[in-house]
N, C-alpha and C positions, 0 to 999 in steps of 0.2 A: 227964760228965752229958748224961743224952738229955733233951730237951722231950716230951711227951707231949701238950702244947695241940693238936698240928694231927692227930691220929689223927682226930677227926671230919671232918676237911675230906674231901669226895666225892673220888675221881679220877677222875680223866677217863675217858671211854669210849672204848675203842680205835675210830679212822675208819674209815671203809668202804673198801675195797680202791679203791685207783687204778690205772687204766689204765696201763701202764709209759709208754707214748709221750705221754701228757699228763702224766703224774710228770715226764718228762725236759723238756718245755714249759715246764712250771712252774719248775722249777729252772733255765733257762736265764733266764727272765724276772727271776727273783730275783735269778742273779747280775750281771745288768742295772741291778736297781735300789737294790745297795747303796749308791753311791756319790751318789745324790741327783741336782740338779737342777745343769747346766750355766749360767752366768752369767756373763757377760765384766764385768768393773767396771775401768772406767778410772780412777776417783779415788777418795776418800772420802766424796764424795756420792753416788755412785752405787751403793757400798755402802751406803749409810746407808737410800737408796730401797729397795733391792733386798731388805735385811732387813724394810724396815715394810710391801713389799709382799708378800711372802712371808706375814708374819703376819697382816696384813690378809685374803688370802685363805682363810687357816686360820679366824681370827674367822669371817669373811662365812658359811661353810660349817657352821660349828658353828651361828652365830646361825639359821642356817635350817631346822637339822633339829631343835634344842634351843629353840624360842621361849621369849624370855626378856619379861619386863614393862619397857616402855620406861620408861629411866630420865627423871625430871623435871628442866625447866631450873631449875639453882642452882648457886652458888657460894658457895666457903667463907666462913665469918662474916670473917674475915680480911681476903680479897680485897673484901667487899663495901665494908668500911670503907674500902679503899685505892680501890676506885674512887668511893667517894662524899666522900671527903674536901673535895673543894672544896664543895659543899654543907652539908656540918658546916662548915666555915671559914665561911662565909656567914653562917649562922643562928647562928652565934657572934657575930660582929660585928653583925648585926642585934639580937642580943640588947643585946651592951654599949651600940649605940648609943642604943636603947630606955631602957635605963639610966640612962642619963647626962641623956637627954631629960626623961623622968618615971620616978620610979622605980617606980607603980604601974603601969603601963604597962609599964614594960620588965620588972616581973616576972612579970607574964602573958605576955606575947611571949616569954619565956625557958622559963616552964612550957609553955605550949604548944608550943614547940620540943622540948624535949624528952620530952614524950608521943612528938609526931611520929616522931622519929628512933628512940625504945625501939619503937615498936610495928612499924615498917619493919624494923629490926633484930632483932627478934625473930621478924619472918613469914620474913625471908632466912633466919634459924637453923632454924626450923622447916622450909624447903624442903628447906633441906642434908641435915636431920635424915633427911628422908622417901628423898631421893636416895639417902643412905647404907644407907638401911632395905632398899629396893628392891635397889640395889646386892647387898647382904648376902644378900638372898634368892637372886637370880639365881645367886650362887656355890653358894650352898648347894647348890640346884636341879642345874645343869649342874657345878659343881666348877669348881675354876681349872686355866690352861693354863701351864704353863711354859714360855715361846715364846720361853727361852735356843736360839741357832742358831750351828752347826759351821761352819765356813771353810776349807775345803783351797783352797791352789794349785794348778793345774794349767798346761798348756802352752798353753791356750786361754782362760784367764780364771782365775775361782775356783768351786769348788761350796760350794754354799750348802744346808744342810739342818738340819731340828730335832733339836737333841741328844737328844730321846726320838724314837726310831724310830718308834712309833706312830704320831705326830702327822702325818709325811710319809702314812701309809695315807688318811688324810682328803683330802689334796690328788689324791692318786694318783685316788681312786673319782672324786672328783668332774669331775674331768677324764673318766676313762671315760666313766662317767656320760652328759658331754656330749657326747664323741664317738660313743655309741652313740646318741644320740636324734638325731642329725643323720645318719648313715649312712641311705643309699637304700636299703637292706635291709631295714634296720630298719622303716623306714616302708611296704615293699613291702605287699601282699596276701596274698604267701605266708607272711607271718611274722606270720598277724592270733594265732594260737594264745603266740606267744614274748612280744608283747605284752600277756596277759594274764598269764601265769606268772610274768613276769619283770616286778613295777613297780618302775622304775628310780628313782622316788621314795623309793618304800619301801626300796629296797635301799640306796640311800644312807644314809639318816634309820637305818637300823639299823647299816652300820657307825661313823656318829661315833657313834651312844650307845655301843656297843662300845666303841671306842676310846677316847673320854671317860672312860669305866668303869674301862680298863685304868690309862689314864693317870693318873687321881684315886688310883687303890689303889695304883700305883707310888709317887707324891707321898705320901701317908700311909705307906708302909711305910718310907720316911725310909733315914737311910744303913746301908748294912751294919755289923754289929757287930762285934766282935773273933773269931775264929775259937776263942777258948774261954769266948766267953760263952755264958751259959743259953738265948739266945734262936738263937743262930747257927743251930740246926735248923731252927728253924720259920721262919727270914728263908732259909733256903738252901729250904725248900719251898717256900715262897709266890714266889721267885724264879723257880722252874721254873716253877709253874704261870702265871704272867707270862709266862713265855716262849714256852710251849705257846699260851695264849690269842693271843700278838702273831703267833704261826706261822701258827694257824687264821684269823687276820686276815688275816693277808697273803696267805694262798691263797686266800682268797676274794675278795680284790682282783684278785690275777693270772688268777683263774679268768674275771674280767670281763676281763682284756686281751685272754686267748686267743677268748673270743668276740667281741670287737671283730675278733681279725686272721681268726677264722673267716667273720665278717660281710665284712669287707673282698673276703676270697676268694669270697662268695658273688655280691656285684657283678657280678665278670667272668661269672658265669651269666647273671645277669638282663640284661648287655650283649650277649651271644650270644644270648639270647631275643630281645633288642629286633630284632637283625639278622636272625633267623628271621621274626620278626613283619615285618619291614619287606617281606621276600623275599616275604612269603605277598600280604601286600597287593598289590606288584608283578606277581602272578600272577593275581591278580583283576583286574588293570589291564589287564593282558597278552593276555587273551582278547579284550578288544578289539581287537588287532593282527592275531588270524587273520581275522576278519572284514574287517579293511582289506587283510590280504592277497588275500583272496580277491576282493574289490572291485576291486581295483588290477588282478589277475590278468584280470578280466572287461572292465575299462577297457581293458587293453592289446590284447586279443585284438579288441576292436570297433574299436579305434584302429587295429589291424594291417589289419583286412581293410577298413576304409576306403580304408587305403593302398593296397588290391588292386584297388578299386573305380575308385580313381583312375588307378589303369594303364590299367584295361576302359576309361573314360571317356577317356583320353588317347589309344587305340588308334580309338573310335569319331569323336574329333576328327579325328584325322589323316585318317580315312577321307572324311571329310565334306570336308575342306580340300582333298583327292586331287580327289574327284569333280566340286567349283567349279572346280579350275584346269582339269581336262578339259573343262569346259563354256562356259568361258570361251576356251579355246582352239579349241575350234570354232566358236563364235562369230564369233571372230576370221578366221576361215577362210573365210567366207562373203561372196560378190560383195555388194557396198554399191548 
């Protein structure tokens, strides 16, 4: 028996042609992403904290992308009674003592205490009901999350990931967006248009919205019916659409990862550009060295010429000394 209910469901359009080299890179990243995260767990407490941290990260990203109404502070009515048990006992004791002392006064005290406790209890109940209403509204608007986690032991410890693989895409997208935002090339003047064309906040927000929508539909679809059930064909058709949606989302996030890899490669070219700019600055400063060289040569020539002048002066002084010596010898030879 064939179910005709799904014939009205629109079929997905064929995707654009993908470059073979990029397709190969996408396939390689997808294979690396199959196993989830490596986390070393040394004790049950580490295991618990790791699971809570993983779930808290997912909820934090989802809350950022899909803002919710803050929950009012409130406690369940039963918890309120337990917390105020001492006050209730005290009011009861005061009423009993007042009744024993004076029946009229005691009745008034008991009545006032009962009224005050009733008002406080109803206020606590009202706050709790408002909290439940806000929480229900948030769940309806954002959809529930199945935060169950699978764990697989490895030689390095344990691997944790969400049972529903689409939820892992939220954390990966959040991590990639943070890494891209910190990247030097992304912040450079050469990629000004990239920062306009790729709005990282909006990209992450769309991924979270699409993943949450897919996750909610999978939960709503429920368990797989028996193969002979009339709903079998419709269920399988829905599952195929879910797989196509998850594949498209995974490719979208993987392309972000490839873009980050290309940004990191571009970092190397920016480093080379820095080196060239530094050498150009050195070239500008080297022009002063040429003047220094000429000045040094001129100074050397002047000093060398002064050395030659010293030789000439030495010859002149030698001649004077010789002349004076001759004159002295002549004078010594005259009769006295």
